[in-house]
C-alpha positions as CSV (number, residue, x, y, z in Angstrom):
1,M,-40.7,-81.6,18.7
2,K,-37.8,-82.1,16.3
3,K,-36.7,-78.6,17.0
4,Y,-36.6,-79.3,20.7
5,Q,-34.5,-82.4,20.1
6,K,-31.9,-80.4,18.3
7,I,-31.9,-77.8,21.1
8,M,-31.5,-80.5,23.8
9,R,-28.6,-82.1,21.8
10,F,-26.9,-78.7,21.4
11,F,-27.1,-77.9,25.2
12,F,-25.9,-81.5,26.0
13,R,-22.8,-81.0,23.9
14,I,-22.2,-77.6,25.5
15,F,-22.5,-79.2,29.0
16,I,-20.0,-81.9,28.2
17,S,-17.6,-79.4,26.6
18,G,-17.8,-77.3,29.7
19,I,-17.0,-80.1,32.0
20,F,-14.2,-81.2,29.7
21,I,-12.6,-77.8,29.7
22,L,-13.0,-77.5,33.4
23,S,-11.2,-80.8,33.9
24,F,-8.2,-79.3,32.1
25,S,-8.5,-75.8,33.5
26,K,-5.8,-76.2,36.2
27,L,-3.0,-78.2,34.7
28,N,-0.9,-78.3,37.9
29,H,-3.6,-80.4,39.5
30,I,-3.9,-83.0,36.7
31,Y,-2.2,-86.2,37.8
32,A,-1.7,-87.4,34.3
33,I,-2.0,-85.8,30.9
34,E,-1.3,-87.3,27.5
35,L,-1.2,-85.5,24.2
36,S,-0.8,-87.3,20.9
37,L,-1.0,-86.6,17.2
38,R,-1.6,-89.5,14.8
39,G,-1.6,-89.4,11.0
40,N,-3.2,-91.9,8.6
41,S,-2.7,-91.7,4.8
42,L,-4.1,-94.3,2.4
43,F,-3.9,-95.3,-1.2
44,S,-6.4,-97.8,-2.4
45,A,-7.3,-99.5,-5.7
46,F,-10.6,-101.3,-6.5
47,T,-10.8,-103.7,-9.4
48,G,-13.9,-105.5,-10.5
49,K,-17.1,-104.6,-12.3
50,N,-16.1,-100.9,-11.6
51,N,-12.6,-99.7,-11.2
52,M,-11.6,-97.0,-8.8
53,F,-8.4,-95.5,-7.4
54,M,-8.4,-93.4,-4.2
55,F,-5.9,-91.4,-2.3
56,S,-6.6,-89.8,1.0
57,I,-4.9,-88.3,4.0
58,R,-7.7,-89.9,5.9
59,N,-6.9,-88.8,9.4
60,L,-4.9,-86.2,11.3
61,E,-6.0,-87.1,14.8
62,L,-5.3,-84.8,17.7
63,S,-6.2,-86.2,21.1
64,A,-5.8,-85.2,24.8
65,S,-6.6,-87.0,27.9
66,G,-6.1,-86.4,31.6
67,G,-7.6,-86.5,35.0
68,R,-8.3,-84.4,38.1
69,G,-9.5,-86.0,41.3
70,F,-12.0,-88.7,40.5
71,L,-12.7,-87.3,37.0
72,F,-11.1,-88.4,33.7
73,A,-11.6,-86.5,30.5
74,R,-10.7,-87.3,26.9
75,G,-11.1,-85.3,23.7
76,E,-10.3,-86.3,20.1
77,L,-10.4,-84.1,17.0
78,D,-10.2,-85.7,13.6
79,I,-9.0,-83.6,10.5
80,Q,-9.4,-85.0,7.0
81,P,-7.6,-82.6,4.7
82,I,-7.5,-84.6,1.4
83,N,-9.8,-87.3,0.0
84,L,-9.4,-87.8,-3.8
85,S,-11.2,-90.5,-5.8
86,F,-10.6,-91.5,-9.4
87,F,-13.1,-93.6,-11.3
88,T,-12.1,-95.4,-14.5
89,D,-15.7,-96.5,-15.1
90,A,-19.0,-94.7,-14.4
91,I,-21.0,-96.1,-11.5
92,E,-24.7,-96.2,-12.1
93,K,-26.9,-94.7,-9.5
94,K,-29.2,-97.7,-9.6
95,D,-26.3,-99.9,-8.5
96,S,-27.2,-99.5,-4.9
97,E,-25.0,-102.3,-3.7
98,M,-22.0,-100.6,-5.1
99,Q,-23.0,-97.3,-3.6
100,D,-23.5,-98.9,-0.2
101,F,-20.0,-100.4,-0.5
102,L,-18.4,-97.1,-1.4
103,T,-20.2,-95.5,1.5
104,S,-18.8,-98.0,3.9
105,Q,-15.3,-97.3,2.6
106,V,-15.3,-93.5,2.6
107,V,-15.0,-91.8,6.0
108,G,-16.9,-88.6,5.1
109,R,-16.5,-85.2,3.7
110,E,-16.1,-83.1,6.9
111,F,-12.9,-81.3,7.2
112,F,-13.1,-81.3,11.0
113,R,-14.9,-84.0,12.9
114,V,-15.2,-84.4,16.7
115,K,-14.8,-88.0,17.6
116,E,-14.6,-89.1,21.2
117,V,-15.2,-86.3,23.8
118,Y,-16.3,-87.5,27.2
119,V,-15.9,-87.1,30.9
120,S,-15.7,-90.2,33.1
121,T,-15.4,-91.0,36.8
122,R,-12.4,-93.0,38.0
123,G,-11.6,-94.7,41.3
124,L,-15.2,-95.0,42.6
125,P,-16.1,-98.4,44.1
126,F,-18.0,-100.8,41.8
127,F,-19.3,-98.3,39.2
128,R,-18.3,-95.7,36.6
129,I,-20.3,-93.0,34.9
130,T,-19.4,-91.5,31.5
131,L,-21.0,-88.5,29.8
132,G,-20.2,-87.3,26.3
133,R,-19.5,-88.8,22.9
134,F,-18.1,-92.3,22.9
135,Y,-18.3,-95.7,21.2
136,G,-21.2,-98.1,21.7
137,A,-20.4,-101.4,23.4
138,V,-21.1,-103.5,20.4
139,G,-17.7,-105.3,20.4
140,N,-14.1,-104.5,20.4
141,A,-13.8,-104.2,16.6
142,N,-16.2,-101.2,16.8
143,S,-14.1,-99.1,19.2
144,Q,-10.6,-99.9,17.8
145,K,-8.8,-96.9,16.3
146,F,-6.8,-97.0,13.0
147,W,-3.5,-97.0,15.0
148,T,-4.4,-100.1,17.1
149,R,-6.2,-102.1,14.4
150,N,-4.4,-104.9,12.5
151,F,-6.3,-104.0,9.3
152,V,-6.9,-100.8,7.4
153,E,-10.7,-100.8,8.1
154,R,-13.1,-102.3,10.6
155,P,-14.8,-105.6,9.7
156,F,-17.3,-105.4,6.8
157,T,-20.2,-106.2,9.3
158,V,-19.3,-103.2,11.5
159,R,-19.0,-100.9,8.5
160,Y,-22.2,-102.1,6.9
161,F,-24.3,-101.6,10.1
162,F,-22.6,-98.5,11.6
163,G,-20.5,-96.9,8.9
164,Q,-16.8,-96.4,8.5
165,N,-16.4,-94.6,11.8
166,G,-18.3,-97.3,13.8
167,F,-21.1,-96.8,16.3
168,L,-20.1,-93.4,17.9
169,D,-22.7,-91.2,19.4
170,D,-23.6,-88.7,22.2
171,G,-24.9,-90.3,25.4
172,I,-24.5,-91.5,28.9
173,E,-23.0,-94.7,30.2
174,I,-23.2,-96.4,33.6
175,S,-20.8,-99.4,34.2
176,L,-21.1,-101.7,37.2
177,F,-18.2,-103.8,38.4
178,P,-19.4,-106.6,40.8
179,P,-16.8,-107.5,43.5
180,L,-15.6,-110.7,41.8
181,P,-12.1,-112.2,41.7
182,W,-12.0,-111.5,37.9
183,T,-12.9,-108.4,35.9
184,F,-16.6,-108.5,35.0
185,E,-18.5,-105.4,33.8
186,I,-22.2,-104.7,33.3
187,V,-22.7,-101.7,30.9
188,G,-25.8,-99.7,30.3
189,Q,-25.7,-97.0,27.6
190,I,-28.3,-94.4,26.4
191,F,-27.5,-92.6,23.1
192,D,-29.0,-89.7,21.1
193,G,-29.9,-92.2,18.3
194,S,-28.8,-90.0,15.4
195,T,-26.2,-92.3,13.9
196,K,-26.5,-94.8,11.1
197,S,-28.9,-97.7,11.6
198,W,-31.1,-95.5,13.8
199,A,-31.2,-91.8,12.7
200,S,-34.9,-91.7,13.7
201,K,-37.1,-88.9,12.3
202,G,-39.1,-88.8,15.6
203,S,-38.4,-86.6,18.6
204,F,-36.4,-87.7,21.6
205,D,-36.1,-91.2,20.1
206,L,-33.1,-92.6,22.0
207,T,-31.0,-95.7,21.5
208,Y,-30.6,-98.1,24.4
209,L,-27.8,-100.6,24.8
210,L,-27.1,-103.3,27.5
211,A,-23.9,-105.3,27.5
212,I,-21.8,-107.5,29.7
213,R,-18.0,-107.8,29.4
214,N,-15.6,-110.2,31.0
215,Y,-11.8,-110.0,30.9
216,F,-9.1,-112.4,32.1
217,G,-5.3,-112.8,32.0
218,E,-2.0,-111.5,33.0
219,E,0.7,-109.5,31.2
220,D,1.5,-112.2,28.5
221,I,-1.8,-114.1,28.2
222,S,-5.1,-112.4,28.2
223,G,-8.6,-112.5,26.6
224,G,-12.3,-112.0,27.2
225,F,-15.8,-111.9,25.8
226,S,-18.7,-109.6,25.5
227,L,-22.5,-109.9,24.8
228,F,-24.8,-107.0,23.9
229,W,-28.3,-106.0,22.9
230,A,-29.2,-102.6,21.5
231,V,-32.6,-101.2,20.4
232,G,-33.9,-97.8,19.1
233,K,-36.3,-96.3,16.6
234,N,-34.8,-96.2,13.1
235,F,-35.0,-93.8,10.1
236,A,-38.5,-95.2,9.2
237,S,-40.0,-93.9,12.4
238,Q,-42.0,-90.6,12.2
239,R,-44.1,-88.3,14.2
240,L,-46.4,-86.5,11.8
241,S,-49.5,-84.4,12.2
242,A,-52.1,-84.6,9.5
243,K,-55.4,-82.7,9.7
244,G,-55.2,-82.5,13.5
245,T,-54.5,-86.2,13.9
246,Q,-51.2,-87.5,15.4
247,I,-49.7,-90.2,13.3
248,A,-47.1,-92.4,15.0
249,S,-44.9,-94.9,13.3
250,D,-42.5,-96.8,15.5
251,N,-40.1,-98.9,13.5
252,L,-37.2,-100.4,15.5
253,S,-33.7,-101.5,14.8
254,E,-32.5,-104.2,17.1
255,F,-29.0,-105.6,17.4
256,F,-27.8,-108.7,19.2
257,G,-24.3,-110.1,19.2
258,G,-21.0,-110.5,21.0
259,D,-17.3,-111.2,20.5
260,A,-14.4,-113.1,22.1
261,S,-10.6,-112.7,22.0
262,F,-7.4,-114.5,23.0
263,N,-4.0,-112.7,23.1
264,F,-0.6,-114.4,23.6
265,Q,1.6,-111.3,23.6
266,P,3.4,-110.3,21.6
267,Y,3.2,-113.3,19.2
268,F,-0.4,-114.2,18.5
269,L,-3.9,-112.7,18.6
270,M,-7.2,-114.2,17.6
271,S,-10.8,-112.9,17.9
272,V,-14.2,-113.6,16.6
273,G,-17.4,-111.6,16.5
274,Y,-21.1,-111.9,15.5
275,I,-23.7,-109.1,15.0
276,L,-27.3,-109.6,14.0
277,R,-29.7,-106.8,13.1
278,R,-33.5,-106.8,12.9
279,L,-34.6,-103.7,11.0
280,Q,-38.3,-103.0,10.9
281,S,-39.8,-100.6,8.3
282,P,-43.5,-100.1,7.6
283,T,-43.8,-103.0,5.1
284,I,-40.5,-104.9,5.4
285,L,-38.5,-106.7,8.1
286,D,-34.8,-107.3,7.3
287,V,-32.9,-109.8,9.3
288,E,-29.1,-109.6,8.6
289,A,-26.1,-110.9,10.4
290,G,-22.3,-111.1,9.9
291,L,-19.6,-113.3,11.4
292,Y,-16.0,-112.1,11.4
293,S,-12.8,-113.5,12.8
294,E,-9.2,-112.2,12.9
295,F,-5.9,-114.0,13.3
296,N,-2.7,-112.0,13.7
297,V,0.9,-113.3,14.1
298,N,3.8,-111.2,15.2
299,P,6.9,-113.4,14.6
300,V,9.4,-110.5,15.2
301,R,9.1,-107.1,16.8
302,F,9.0,-105.1,13.6
303,F,6.6,-107.2,11.4
304,S,3.1,-108.8,11.7
305,V,0.8,-110.7,9.4
306,G,-3.0,-110.7,9.7
307,L,-5.8,-112.9,8.3
308,R,-9.5,-111.9,8.5
309,P,-12.2,-114.1,6.9
310,E,-15.8,-112.7,7.1
311,I,-19.2,-114.0,6.2
312,F,-22.1,-111.5,6.0
313,G,-25.5,-113.1,5.6
314,I,-26.0,-115.8,8.2
315,P,-28.9,-115.2,8.0
316,R,-29.8,-112.5,5.4
317,L,-33.6,-112.5,5.0
318,R,-36.2,-110.0,4.0
319,E,-39.8,-110.6,5.0
320,F,-42.8,-108.7,3.5
321,E,-45.9,-107.5,5.3
322,E,-48.2,-109.0,2.7
323,G,-46.5,-112.3,3.1
324,G,-43.6,-114.1,1.7
325,S,-39.9,-113.7,2.1
326,Q,-36.7,-113.3,0.1
327,N,-33.2,-114.7,0.8
328,L,-30.6,-112.1,0.0
329,P,-27.2,-113.1,-1.2
330,Q,-24.3,-113.6,1.2
331,I,-21.1,-111.4,1.1
332,I,-17.9,-113.3,1.8
333,E,-14.7,-111.4,2.3
334,L,-11.1,-112.3,3.0
335,S,-8.5,-109.8,4.1
336,I,-4.7,-110.4,4.3
337,S,-2.4,-107.7,5.8
338,A,1.3,-107.2,6.4
339,T,2.4,-104.5,8.8
340,F,5.9,-103.1,9.2
341,F,6.8,-101.1,12.4
342,A,9.5,-98.4,12.2
343,Y,10.9,-97.0,15.5
344,E,7.6,-97.4,17.3
345,I,6.3,-94.2,15.9
346,A,5.4,-95.2,12.3
347,K,3.7,-98.1,10.6
348,I,3.4,-99.2,6.9
349,R,0.7,-101.6,5.9
350,L,0.0,-103.6,2.8
351,Q,-3.4,-105.2,2.5
352,W,-5.5,-107.2,0.0
353,T,-9.2,-107.7,0.5
354,G,-11.0,-110.1,-1.8
355,N,-14.8,-110.4,-2.4
356,F,-16.0,-113.7,-3.5
357,S,-19.7,-113.4,-3.7
358,E,-21.6,-110.5,-5.3
359,A,-20.3,-109.5,-8.8
360,S,-21.5,-105.9,-8.3
361,L,-18.9,-105.4,-5.5
362,P,-15.2,-104.9,-6.2
363,Q,-13.5,-108.3,-6.5
364,N,-10.1,-107.1,-5.4
365,I,-9.1,-104.2,-3.1
366,F,-5.5,-103.2,-2.6
367,Y,-4.4,-100.9,0.2
368,L,-1.1,-99.1,1.0
369,Q,-1.3,-97.4,4.3
370,A,1.2,-95.2,6.1
371,M,0.7,-94.1,9.8
372,F,2.6,-92.2,12.4
373,E,2.1,-91.4,16.1
374,L,3.8,-88.5,18.1
375,R,3.3,-88.3,21.8
């Protein structure tokens, strides 16, 4: 069955690619097309129990989007040519917390990586359908790109649960827009379920997500909120055959959460988000949650300052099948960033992130980030 799952996934991607190419096949009929190239280079230094220095040209991102009739298509290719790490101290393999932290910081080793590739309907009354590879509706912080973020990386909670690239997977989305005087959206998503936090070993084990999103505001003042629930079989689920007997092990990962934001353009932005996960494995139930907030002030056009306090571990509990439980330590982070804008095509960012809880994690992280965008 696992073989059929791979075949279905392959043909699904071929199908989406075909529709995507067809949408761009006759450029003279495309009502709007946008091409962009974005670059993101990063130097970072970790100091604490273990010291590490890293330089990477993290992203060269080529994207194209456009529409024809009631269809809209978007494609995004990510190139990572250089990722160099220098450790001044050896990191022990048994130090799993440090390994998890580094995993959440490093994007990956692929030279080419397809990010968003999807086809979506536009202009239809009260609903929208999207097919392809896109972000899960688990909060705005998950889907923000490096160019639009006010910090180098996504919040620690998002990186811990979904990885550096966030919750991005192949699937289908149906969005409903009730006829209300404000913008209200009901979102249903079904994903392949192969990303971090799920990555089930079973066959056709999908991830399901339901969300509601509400937006308000005019050009200067805007905001909104969202709530979501997601569930799918995780990496501990298996479909095995032993001596003619089918062995089924259904272990779920469930997510609950939401976020809210308020924006007074162009001077002030604030947001808050909360994500809780229940991860069931054969003998253990982990319940973990993180609360993150962000405040960004833009006093002048070419400069902004950001503050992001985060608390991961409210709650952070491990329950055992044979009885008993264990409270895991909290992780508290504070990030401060300063971003300089140059001619609207380049940004330079300085950021400090401090960790005030677990001694095994780096206590201070310093970033120097340079970005550009060409349209």
